[in-house]
C-alpha positions, 0 to 999 in steps of 0.5 A: 831115454827119459827117466822119472824124476825121483820123489820125495818118498824115492830119495828117502826110502834110499837113505840108511837109518843113520841118514834119516835120523840126521835129516829128521833131527837137523830140519826139525831143530831148523823149524823150530829156529825158524819160528822166530818171526811167527812168535814176533808177529804174535808179540805185536798182535798181542801189544797193541802199544807198540810203535809201529815206526821201530816195529817195522824194523824190528820185525826186519831185524828178527828176519835177519837174525832168524837167518843167521840162528839157522846158519850158526846152528847148521854150522854148529851141528857139522862141528859137533858131529867132527866137522869144521869149526864155525866161522869167528864171523858168523858167531859175531854177527850172531851176537850182535844181532841177538843183542840188537834184537833184544834192545830193540825189543824194549823200545818197540814195547813200552811199559807204563808201570808194574801193572802193565808187566804181565801184558806187555810184550817188552820181556818177551821181545827181549827174551826172544833176541837172547834165547834164539840167539842161544839155541844156535849155539847149543851145539857148541855148549855143554849141558852144563853151560846151557844150564848155566846160560839159562840161568843167566837169561832168566836173571836178565829177563827178571831184572829187566822188569824194573825198567819202566816200572817206577821205584822198586817195591815188594810188588815189583820184585815179587813180578820180577821172580816170578818172571825169572823162574818161569823164564828159568823153567822154560829155557832149561826145556827147551835148550835141554831138548835142544842139546839132547837132540843134537847129542843123540845125533852124535850118538847115532852118528858114532853107533854107525862109525862102530858098527862100520869098524866092527865090520871092518875088524871082522874082515881083517880078521878073516883075512888073518885067518885065511893067510894063517891057513894058507900058511899052515896049510903050504907051509908043510906042503912045500916042505914036503915037496922039496924034500921028496924032489930032492931025493928024487933028483939024487937018486936019479943023479945015482941011477937007482931006483926009486926016483919014479916012485917020489916023484909020484908021491910028489903029484900026490902030495900037490893033488892033496894040497889042491883039495885042502886049499879049496877047503880053507877057500870055503871055509870048511877045512879042519885040522884033524889030530890023528892025521896030522901025527901021522903025516908028521912021522911020514914026512920027517922020516922021508926027510932023514930024521929019526921020529918017536911018537908017544900018546898018539892013543891019548884021549883028546877034548873034541874043543882041543882037537883042532887046534893042537893039530895045527901046532903039530903041523906048524911045529913039523914044517919049522923042523922040516924047514928051519932045523938040521934035526936028527931025531925028533919026538912027538909027545901027546899027554894029559894035563889035568883038564887040558891036553898038550902035544910036545915036539922036541927036536935036536937041531937048533941052528948055530947061526941065528936067524935073520927075520921072524917068521909068521907061524909061531906067531899065528900059531900063538894066536890061533892057540889063544883063541881057543883057550890055550898057550903056546910055549917055546923053550932051547936046551943045550942044541935042542929045541921044544914046542909045547902046545896046551889047550883045555878040554871044554876050551872058552874062545879068547876073541882079544887075540884075534882082534889085536894080533899085534901084542902076540907079536909084540911078545914075539919081537921082544926077544931074547931068552928067558931062563925058567926051571933051567930051560930058556923060553922064548917067542922063536928060535931054533926050529921054530918061527916058519 
């Protein structure tokens, strides 16, 4: 199949905004650096007193100097944007050629006296070699060093007025000062514009990297949310399935009725879990505090744990509803999976402008658990994201979980962007006594 060759407009339209700005900036700087031979021809055309034999060699040297300047500028921009360093050989070659162009300009354009300074191209040829050489090095210099180099070149150009103009007089000094100041203003403008262009190019690419980083962080945050939701959904569901399956097996082994009902209940729970997973995947699932309290009572009693719920009619702010519902779900899951509790108490109450859920069970295991679960870590991140906080305590064989969320919650996004902080707090371990109770990041019936 014959394909039509792509035009410049086709290639340009396929590039991103940063890539277009990069190409425009780079080629603008290359074009400006490539004007050196044309300025050299203009100097020869404006000053007819040049030596033809030396001028030819000087023009050839200017051409080579232009190529080296563009190559050095290209390498310098690449290094400024995070690429490899400019090769030292290229820097040495640029320095030698710049000095050679400047020195040869002195021999190419003669000066008879101070009256001939303004009409002679000697000083502009001197500045041609040094100025374009510095322009190629601008990406490697800071703004302060660029200004310092411009000052040095202005002084050198002003002092060069005394070459071939005879003894130093007040008029010669005036011409030197005037030429030096003019050159300083010009170089500051040219060097500054080059440096600003390179700096803006770096800013554009830094913003592009930041945008990509934010996109990756958003993906990582969404993966964290999704994994946490799956854990919260399947944690309790699989715990209930395990408990009811064991109960059905025990009833069947003893020949007692009820096994069929328990297995039908397992099927119903599995179907509910399937619907919940589909809702989580779709991103529309929300937890309801009232439903979670009712489900917690049913699950705990099915596991043989005496359950008491206080304050289930307490008005809870709309913003706190979902976060506290997840807290109830995670706490009940941990009680079923990780504790030997015989009693569990769930209390919902108000604390100023916040709604509070406290889950207490008496089943702290005597043997410490090995490894840390991710349930409490995810729950703490979820509550902090809603502007609340999570506390746990252990006291005399009892484990308590307290979730507190303001009714008018303000999201704290740093919790989601930096989940490792919560893990670090949990990993520090150890119980810290506060007010006669022990608080920590897990333990007992916690950490799913």
